[in-house]
C-alpha angles and dihedrals in degrees: 000000000000124000125196109210128189096238132128110256091206094053120143123263094258093049091047092047090053093049090050090054089057091055090046092054093044094052092043089057092045093051091047092060099033128106124252088261094053099034120113100051115162136175135225137182137166086237089068091051092052092046094051091045090054092047091052090045094053094047092048091046091056091050093048091047090052090049091047091051092052093048089047090053091052092047092049090047089056093051100040101030090213127100095205094057090045091052090050092050092047090049089052091049093049089051092053092048091049089051091049091051091050089050093051099042104032109022099038095026095219124164114241105259139145093286093051093046091050090050092052095048101037096046092051089084090048090052091056096055104079096040090047092053091052093047092047093053089046090057092054117103091219089086092064093044099045106029116079116245116239109237095204093064136076114261094253094048091046092052092051090047091052093050096045093045092051090049095051094044095047103042109012095084093050091048093052090049092051091049093050092051091049092049091047091053093046093054092070090058090062091070096053122118097223115082094221092061092047092052093047090050093052092047094049090049092049098044093045092050094047094045097052092043091051095046094050103040119022097029097052089046091055092047090052092053103035110005119139113264093214110027114205092020093111093052090048092049091049090051093049091049091052092048092050091048090051092050094049090047091050091047092049092049092050092050092047092049089048090053091049091050091052092049091051092048092051093047091050094050094046090052089054092054100255132105129229126188117200114228088234092056099047116116115242090218092074091072129067096217123108094234115066094225094057115111127205117248113264115247114218114241121200124202125203126199119235089239092060093053117097118232091232092056092064113097092212091057092050092051091050 
């Protein structure tokens, strides 16, 4: 049996889900009062398929975006060697992605589909680029060496100003040039006939504009106010602490193994009927020297066999 319903076939996921619940309730009540010959009615529609596919698409998109953000943080940590700069770049990237989602859903009023999901995921890496370049130049020590230090500022503020000024002077021009060329290429996609190319052109135009604006205005402002004074110092300190801990652990293990070996040697010798005194365990009161490590001179002791002794040299023989 086919029903023709007055319902928008391009309805959103929530609206379609509510409409499907009405059908579920209706058929549940029908099957409850139906005879055994009419029991087991069910409903289907391509709208339900599209709705469930969009729901799975949205949930998987969120998981993938979280994974991409984590991997982006790890990659930025490798390049900048500073967790603070990495967090700043991640926050800037998340801001750009939120702006892109707002542009797709609210401004353009597009339904979430494969094209929109691909745009959100693929252009995440592109949104990182400009902010990463600014943060990487900020972490370089060349800014402190080449840029003049303002004398009317505090030391911390002056260092942040030097690093930010060097980053903006060295990479901002190249970033603007890259953004202009990308925007210029994406404009031609807006006049295409196919919808997919039009959407990709709009997405590239939006994400490039938001990325370059975020990298050149909010990010440098944050670096001027709360940027790290010595980028990478935290990572180096953690590495030095780890190396020291490994050395101390290795030294402790070697001393413990040495003590175990000495105990085993002592127990073996005692079991054989002899006595061994370790030099480290000898008491300094046994020696007459002032320094506890002094040793008395060894006196030579000669032994003679009874066969080598003459009978006349024995006092008992002479007395007899």
